[in-house]
N, C-alpha and C positions, 0 to 999 in steps of 0.2 A: 862706329862699333858697330859689327856683325848680326843681322838682321836673324830671329828666333827662327828656326826651321817649323814650321807650322807640324801638326800629327797626320794633317792628311791633306790631300789634292784632289779638289773635287774637279773633272774636267768634266764642260758639257759641249759636245758639237750641238751645231745649230742650223739649221737650215728650214726657211722657212717657217718659223716657227713665233712668229710678231705678236700672236695673240695667246701664247701661252709663256714667255720666256719668263714676264715677271712672277708666274706665279710660280716659276723654279726658283726664279733667283730669291722671290720671299722666302720660299722656304726653306731655303740655305741661312737666307738672314735669319731666322726664325728659329734656328736650331740651338737648344741650351748649351751645347758646347761650341766655345768660341775661335778655338787653334785651328784653323782652316783658313785653304785659299781655295779662290773658285776662280777656274781660269774658263775664261769663254770663246769657244772656237766658232769661229762666225764662217760658213762654206758657201760665202756668196750667194746670199739669202735675196730671192728676188720682192721680197717684202721689205719692211722697217724694222729688223730685227737687232741690226747692226746698231742701225742708230739710236731706238730704243734701249739698249745697253751702254750706249757710250751717255745718252742724256740721262737715263734717272742712276746707273751706277758706275758713271765716269770718273767719280771721287771718293768710292772707297778701295781703301788700304790694301784690302782682301781678295781687292776681283782687280784679275787682269784680263783685257779683254782683248782678243786677235782675230786677227780677220784675212784669210784665204786672197791669193791675186783669181784663181780662177776655181771653179765647182772642180771637187775633188770625192767628195763623197764621206760618209762618217768614218769609215776607216779609218783614214790620212788625217781628217779633223782630229780624231781621237787622238793620232801619234803624235800630232803638232802639241796638243796637252800635255802628252806625255813629254817633249821634251823639254817642255818650259818649267815641268812640275816639280819642285822641292821639297814635296811631303816624306812625311817615312810611308803613309799609307796613299794608295791611290784609287780613288771611289768616280765612276763612269758612271753621267748622269745625262739623260737625254735632256733638252730644250722643252721640251715638252711634258716631262714628267715632274713628279713633286717628291721631296723626299717627307717621311712622315714623323711626325715630331720626334725628338732624344734619338732620331734616329743615327747619327753619327756617335753618340755618344756609347749607344746601346752594341754596336758594331765593332767600335774601337774596344770597348771592355772585352767583348767575348775576343778580338782578334789577339791584345795582350793576355788573357788569361792565357789561351791555349797555345799562346807563340805559333800561331798560324803563320804559313805564306799567303795562304786564299781564306777568304770565310765565306761560305755560299749561302743565302739568304731566299726567302721569297719574295717577292713584291706584286701589287694588288695590280687588274689590266682593266681598266677604263675604255672600255669601248665604244666608237662611235658609235653605235647603237644603243649606248645607256645601259648595256650589261657591265657589270663589275665581278670579273672572276679574281681566282686564287691561285698563284703559280705553285708547284712543287716542288723538293729537291727529288724527292721519292713517290713514283706514284700511288695513292693508298687504295687505289684496288683491290693490290697482294693483299695487305692486314692491314690495322688500327696498329700494329705497334710500328711496320714500316714509317709509315703517315707521319709518326709523332716523335719518326727515331733522332736524335741529333747526337753529333758527336764527329768521329774522321771517316774519310773516306778511303775505303780498304780494298783489296783484291790487288791481283797483278795487274799490268799494264792492259795485257787483252780483255780483263774484264771491267778494266775502269773507262777503255774505250766504248764497252760495250752499253755499261751504263750510262754514258754522257749519251750515247746515242738513241736510246729508247727510255730511259727513265730521269737520269738528271740532266737540267738545261740551263747549265750555267751560265747566261749570257752577261754581257758584260755591266748591265745595270741591277745585276740579283749581285754581285761580289766585291769585296772589298779583299785589295790586293794591297802586299807589302812590295814598296816601288823596288828594292834590291834587287826583289823576285825575279821582276818584269826585264830589269836592266841587264842582271846577271846569264839570263838566258836570250835577250836580244828579243823581248816579246816584242813584236807588233801587231797591227791591224794590217791583210793584207788590202790592195788598192783595187778593190771589187766589190759588188753589189754581193749580200748575205756572207760578208765578212765575220758577222760573229761567231758562226758554227764553229769553221775552221781554230777560230783563235781559240775557242772554247773546248777544241781539243786539243790544244797543246797546253794550254794551263791543265787540266784536268792527267794529263801524263806526265808533265815534268812536275809538278808538285810535290813534293816531297809530305809537305805536313798543308793539307785538304782538310778544313774545318764545316762538316754542315749543321744549320740551325735553321730551326721551325718558325723565326719570325719574321714578320715581313717588313719593310723600312723604307716602299718606295712605292708610291702609284706610277705605274707606264702607260702614257695615254696610246691607243690606238685609233688613227682616224685618217683618210684619205692625205691629206696636206704634210704627213710624218715624213723625217728625212729617209725611213727604212722605206718609203713608199714611192721615193724616187727614182724614175723612169727614165733612162738614156734613150736619145733619141733615136739610134741607131741599134734595134731590138734585137737583131742577131748578133752584131760585134759586141753588146752587151753579155750574152748568153756564151759565147765561145770565148769570153773575157771570164767569166766567172769560172765555167769549162777548167778551162788552160791554168790561170791563178789559184783556185783553189785546190787545184791538183798537184801543181808545184809544190804550193804552200805545206801541204799535206805531205808530198814524199819529204820536203826540208825537215819537215819532225819528225817522220819517221827514220831519216838516219841518223838522228843523233842517238838509238836506240841497236842494243845487237839483236840478233833474230832468234839469242835465245832469251831476250827480256821480250820481243815482240816480236811473234811469228809471222809471216809469210801470208798465211790465212788470216788473220787476224787486217794484215793490212791492205789484203786485196777487198777482203767485205767491209773494211771502213772506207771504201774509194766508192765500193761497187753501191752499197747501201746510200753515200750520200750524192752522188751522182744520179741515182733514183729517185732520190727524196729531192732533188733541186727540180726534176722533171715532172713529179707530182706536184707539186707547189707551186706548178708555173711559170718558174722562173724564166725556165727553157720556153720559145715560141710555141704554141701548142698546137699550129701548123705546122710540123716537120717534113710534111713528104714535100722532098726532089731539093732539099735544103741540103746541098750537099757540101758546104762550109762547114755547117753544124754537122754531116755523118763523121768529115774528118777530124775536126777537132776532136769528137767521140772516141773515136775509133785509135788517134794520136793518144788519149787520157786511159783505155782502157787495154791499149795493146800489154805494156809491163804484167798486166794480172791474167791477162787469159791469155797471151801466148799467141799463138796462131790461130785460137776459136774466135776473134772478134766479131765472124759474120755469125754468131750467136747473140750476141748483143745489134750487129745491124738489122739482123732479122726482126727481133723484139719492137727494134723505133720503128720498122716499119712496116710495123703491124696496123695497115690502116684501110685496107681494102674488106670490102664488107659481105662479099662471096662467099658462101658456104665453100667454094672448091679454093681459095685464097688460103681458108682455114686447114684443109687437109692438108695443103701441099706443104704448107708452115710446119702444122703438125708432124709431120712426115721428117721433114727438115732439122726439128730441132728433135724430134726421137734419135736420129740418126748420129747428131752432136753430141746429144745426151750420153749415149754407151760408151763411146768414144773419152768423153769428157771427165766422166765421173770419176773414171779410176786415178785421171790426173786431181782430182779434188778442185777444176777451176771455176766450181760452180757453186754459188750460194742456194739456202734451201728457198728464200723468196722466189728465184728465179725458176727454182724447179718445180714448186707446187704451181706456178702460171702454166709451165710445160705440162705436166704430170695431170694437174686437174681442169684450171679454169678451162682452159684449150678444147680440151674431151667434152666437158659438160654441156658446153653450146652448140657444140656438133650434137649432141644427144637432144635438147632443144631443138636447134633445128630441124632434124630427122622426125619428132615427136611432131611437131606441129605440119612437115608434109602429108604424113599418114592421120593424123587425127581431120574427122571433117565436121561435127556438131563441139565444138569449146567455145569456149571462152577466154581471152586472156587476161591474166593478170600482171602488170608489170611492173616493177620500183622493190619489191620485197627483199627484206635484209640477210642477210648472212654472215653477220656479227651477231656480236655477246649481248645487245640491248635486248634482254627480256620484256621489257615492256611494247618494243616495236612490234617483237613477237606474237605477245599477247593481243597486242591490235588485229596483227594478221587473220589470227585464228580468229575472232571475230568478223574480222572482213571474209574469210573465206565462209565459216558459218550461213552467212547471208547470203552468197554468191552460191552455195548448193543447194540452199532455199529455194532461191530465184528462177535458179536454172538444173532442176534435178536430172533431166537427161543428157544435160552436155558435160562435157570433159572439161576441168579447167588446168589448162594452161599456167605454169607460174614458171614466170621471168626474175628471176631476184635482179636487183640496181648491179652488183659487179658485173653480172654478164650483159649488162648494157652498157658496158664504158671495155675501154681496150684496156689490154693486161699490162701496159704499160705508163698507162696515164689514165688521167680522169675526164679525161675529151671521150665523149656519146659515141658510140658505133652500134648497129643494127649487127653488125657479121651477117645478113644475109635472111633475119628472121624475117624483114617487108617481103622479103620474095617468096615467101612462104605463107604467109598473111594475106585474106581474102577482105576488100574493101567493107564486105558485110558481119566483118565478124566484130562482135561485141570487145572493146579492149576498157578491162578497170584497171587504175593505177592505183596503190596503196597509197595511205594517207600518210601526213606526216607538215613538211612545211615547205612553202613558197615564200621568194622574195630574194633581195639581193644579199641579205645577214646570211644564206646559204647558196653560196654560188654555185656550188656541185650540184646541189638538188636540183639549182630554179635549171641550172644548164638542161641537165637529162629531161628534165619538164619540157620545154620548151623544145629540145630536137625530137620528143616525144609525139609531139602535135606537128609540129612541121614532117617528119617521116610518115605518119598515119592522119592524114589530113582528110582521109575520105571515109575514116572509120566514128563510131560514136563510141568517144571517150567518156567516160565517168571517172569522175578525181573522187575519191574517200574522203573523208572530211578532212580538212589543211590548214594549217595556221599560215595564214599570209601577212608577210610583214616586209615593208619598202623600210627603208630608215627616210626618212625627212630632212637629207642632205641631197648635195649636191650628186653622189652619186648613186643613192636612193630613187633619184627621182629621175635621172638616167639611163636606169635597169627596168623604170616601171615602164616609161615609155616604150622599151626594146621586148617588154613583155608584153604588153599591149600590142604589138607591132604583128606581136607569134597570135597570142591566143586569142585576140581578136578575130580573126581571118578564117577561125574553123568554125565551120556553119553546125556541127555536130557533137560539140561540148556541152559539160554539166560539172558544173563546180561547186562542192560539198564544201561549207566551211564551218568548221566547230566552233565558232565563237562570233558575235556580231563585228568585233571590228576587222574581221577578216574577210567579211561579207561587203562592209562597207570597202575597202582595200580591195580584193576581186571583181569590185563592181566599176573599177576605177580600170580594169584591165579586159573585161568580156560584156556583154551586152546583160542587164540586169535581172531578165529572164533567165540567164544562165546561173544562177547566183542562187544557190540557199543553204540556210540555216540545218544543220543536224548535229545528232549529239555523234562525239567520236567514237570510232568502231570500238574501242578499250572500254568500253562503257557498258558493251556489249556482255563481258563476261560478271557484267556484277550480278546476271542471271545464275550463276552456278553458285552464289554465296548460297553454302548450308547453315540453317538453324544448331546442326550441332552442338553444343558447347566442347569445348578444346582446355588443354590448360595454355593460359597466357603471363609470361612472363616478363618484363624487362620492355623496354624503349629501342627501337633501330631508327637511323639516320638514313634516310636514302639521301644523299649527295649524289652533284656531280662529280664525282671521281676528281682530276686536276683542276676541273674548273667550278669552283666554287665561289657564289656573285659576294662583293664585298659587303653588300649591304647586306647582308643578312648573318652577317658577324657578330651584331649586338643580338642577336635573337637565339642564336647558336648559345653562345654566352651565356645568356639568361634562361635558357633550356637546361644547359649541362648543370647549373649552379644546382639548379631547384631538383631538378633528377636525381643529382648526387647527395645532397642533404635528404632528401629520402627514402636514401637507400635501393635507388632501382638502376637495375645493372642496364646499361647504355652501349650499343654495338653502333659503328660506321660501316656503312657498306654502300654498295651504287647498285643500280640496275643494270648495271653491265657485267657480265662475268668474261671471264679472259679466254674465252674458246670462242671456236668459232658457231654457230646453231645452222644445224642444217633442216630442209622442211620437215626429212624425217625424226628429226631428234627432238623439233619444238612443241611438240607439245606436251610431251617427257619435259623439257626444261623448264616451262613455264611452269608445271603443274607439282614441281619442286618447288618452285621460289615462293610459290601462294602458300604450300604447306610451310612452310619459314614463316611468314609475314602471321600465316594464323595464329605462330607459336607467341607471338609478342601480342603486349596488351596495347602498343601505341606506336603508329608510325608519323615520323616528324619527315619530310621532304619540301624540295626544289625540284622536281617535278613532275609534270603534268602526269606521266604513265606513272612514275610513285603512288600518287594518288588513287589513281583508276585500279593498280594490282593489290593497295591497299584495302582498299570496298570489295573486289574483288574475295579477296581471304577474308571479308566481313570484319577488320579491323577499323579502330577508330584512325582516325589521320587529322595532323595537323600542318596546315601548307604555307610555305613560306613563298615569298617573292620570288616570280620568274624570269626570265630569259622571255624578253618583249614583254607579251602580255597575255600568255598561254593562260596560267594557272588562274589570276585573278578575273578574268574573261570567262575561262570555263565553268568558275564556281558557280555559273548561273543554273548550270544544267543539274545542280548538285544541292539548291538551297531547301531542300526539303528534307534534306537527310542531318541530322542534329549530332550525328558523331565526326564530321569533316566541319574543319573551321580554317578560313584564311587568318593568319596571325596577324600581320598588319592592320587588320579591321578590328583587333582586340584589345583592349587595354591588358595592363599587365595583371592584375584582378582576374581580370575573364578567363587569360589565358591559364592561369592555376587553378580555376574553378574546375575550367575544362579539363585538365591534364586528371584531377585529384577524380572527376566522375569516370571518364575513361579507362585511365590504368585500373579502377577496381568493377567494372563492368564486367560481367557475369556472362552476360548472352553475346554474341559477333552481331554484327549490324547484319538487317535485310534490308535492302533497298525495292520495294515494290513497283518504282517506276520502272515501266519496259521502254527501255533505251533499246535495245536489239530491235524491239519491233516497230519501234519510231522510225527507225532508220532505216529498214528494210522496207518499212510501208512509203516511202521520203522516194527511195533511190525505187521502188514498183511503180508508184504515180507519175514519176518523171518522165520514166521510161517507155509507158505507157502513152506519153502525151507526143513522146518525142519518134516512136518507130509505128 
């Protein structure tokens, strides 16, 4: 008798997941829906992953356990599982991930009702730092309606590609596929690292019935031993393989469409965006100077899309010299190229922006440094749309202006401390115009291995300006308690610990403890965050306040705040209180010139609300600056709970995990009906100013 075909085949690629695989398999076994087959594919794990599966699940009829003869990567492992699958639907689950309860039943119900070839879902990200984040199929920064959108993916092929690159992220573990769809289009994963994104582009373009849902069905772990973090021994060979294999895959996908369906410009921009994304993600070697093999590969990849103008890309990739002269020459060359190739439309807007805006701005800063004599340098400020960070910068600038009234404050944004084509630090000749006796302040923020770009830049500032007095505005310092975190802590200590004239301000006690592992105890000081300086501007003037706003992390919402949000939403709706979803990040860059206006506009908006609920520390500070009560949710690392020590005397700010449900309801009722704005009398700005003044007088 012929065996019944299962409804779904669940394919699990496995590499070094011995400590997680039982959680993964058990999450499938515990599903309420039982008509499935599970295909485990071991990619020659160096641990006991395969043995664990054979020992614990070898007798389970619905589980197939396969093993590669050699390590090939997650893509080929998924292909092996796909070849063995017989189910009507395919679901890819990583060996260190887990399905949420009833996930299969719910996904199949959606797929069958919609008659979809692909059902795109959300997943929870479980980070090695302990953070839980929610993935979104569409960014909720644009509007609440888009975040809640459920339905068909629409638009022509060009628009679909754009959505996939910058809005949607249908990675394999977020999708349920019809197997006949994958077979019909011969869709398999390329044998390369970072294979997921090109495979996802193909599915987005080829599916006629692509259905999106706002449910999350998967817990996706991110950690140092995962298959996605596998590193080939030959890094250069890996980089070139990614370039050549990935673009060949994209070219094959493009060939399935006419140029009317998918114009040349869409193909070109997709390839360029993909290549530059790989560079920014540091999948390619960070130190590319002199890597002739990689340059040849890049030229080969980009030649069809830039015709004879591959010199432009090569020039950008070799923007590694840090003197002003090289910048001037490069700018001249790129300007000449730009005039010629803009007529042919052979350049995308991202590259054009770098040529026309970023490099000239860097040259302006170098020129200002050469002309100025009495100056204080202020490094690492933002140009992106994070209102909270810009509010902190305003607080920092007000302190610098009071401390140094006769000095020019020269601001060098973080973007201009990085190479225009990567996240690699580059001082671009600034250090040649900076004297050893110049005071240098670094914008407050975050340090530690959880934020690698920020940490890399801060390390390089310390190395580059080894003779200058460096003062770090209040930071959160967080190194994860694992092998990677310990290794990076040692590296940071070897750099920060050698600087004789460094002062590091920390905004919570836990950060002080971590900071003292890097630098001498006498160089570390507890200080209030500069964002709290804005509390002094809160007005006692009454205003009309209505509704509640949730200031949450755009596309990065913590999993462990879902229960809080559900509880709050339910109770607010019962009380007929209007709720808005918003972020402290707006969708445009904010310059130094527009900073004050944008922060003021956001504060006016918050001043119109009765209550703010937020999982951002900066959201707490902005709410209080607007005189609006705030309910704080758990935050990434220990930012919010630790920072609450500074706010104990303010009765209109509470940390939700420390309250019972009844206490939360009582707080909300009291604050929603509040007539007077919050006025905090504690002089945070003066306290921060006095700490810096005292320490500077000590060391100078």
